[in-house]
N, C-alpha and C positions, 0 to 999 in steps of 0.2 A: 712445938715447931722449932726447927733449927734455923740458925742465922749464919750459914756458911757461904752463901753465894756472894760474890764480890762485884759482879757486873750483870746487867740485864741480859736475858736471852734475846735472840734475834726477833722473836715474836712478842716481846713484852709490850703491853699497852701503855707503859710509861715512857717509851722511847719516842724521841722526836723525829727519827729518821725512817720510820716505817708508817704504813697506812693501815694500822690495826683498826678494825671496825668495832666501835662501841657506840651505843646510843648516847646522846648528850646526857641523859639522866644517869646512866651508868658511869660515864666519865666524871660527872660531878661527884658522884658517890665515892669513886676510887681516888679522886684527886685530894680528898680530905685526909687520906692516910691516917685515919684516927684509930685504927686497930690493925691487928695482924692480917696479912694478906699473903696467902701461899702462892708460890710460883706455879702457874698452871701445868708446868711440865712435871711437877712433883705431887700432883693430886690424882687420886684414883677415880677415874670416870667410868669404871666398869659396871657399876650398879645402876639401878633405875632411878635412884634418888638424887642424881646429879653427882657433883664431885664430893669426894670424902677426903679430908685431911688424914694423912697417914703418919705413923710415928716418925718416918724419915722425911716427911715433907719439909721443904725449905721456904723461908720467907722470901718473897719476891725482892730481888735486889733493886729493881727499878723503883719500887715503892719506898724502900729504905733510902735510896739516894734522893728521891724527891723530898721525903720528910726531912732529910739532913739539909738539903738546899734551902728549905723553908725554915730551918731551925725549929722544927716542930716534931720531935720524936714522940711517938705514941708511948703509952705507959709501959707496954711490954718491952719496947726497945730500951727504955730506961732501966727496967728491972733486969733484963738480960745483960745489959752492959755492966751493971753493978755486980752480978754474980759470974761474970767472965764468959758468958755465952755469946756476946755480941761486941764487936770492936769496930766502931764507925771508921777508924783510921785505915782499915783494910778495904773499904769500899773503893771502887774505881770511880771517883767523883767526876772525872772528865768524860764519863760515858754519856752518850747522847740521850739524856733524860730531861724531861721538863724541869724547869727551875722553880716553878710556882704553880699553885692551884689555878690562878688566872690564865697563865700560859697554856696549861693543859685544856682547860674548858674552851678557851678561844680557838685552839687548834681543832678540837673535836667538833665545835660548832661549824667551822669552815668545812671540815671534811664531810660532815653530814649534809650540809647544803649542796656540796658538789655531787653527792650521791642522789639527791632528790630530783 
């Protein structure tokens, strides 16, 4: 997976300024940012088996920014930083991305209650 994206796409589930639909359970899982998470725009959804990560798939910038906000980079972020594949200083940290796991969960909890 590549680490070239600098800001989240318009449809990123980690953005605070859109109404992306996730179940609360999925939001809880994603907000932990404990492993690599590909940007949905770089995943191959053409097969019947769901999305496949491709050689040119990119790590989701929103997930990277959230992990950096929480000061909890996952292991691959740290490894890729050491070998020059990832540079946190290039992320657009002022992007509208959740600043914590708790903020993301609270927001998706409210969004899901509104939909019910």
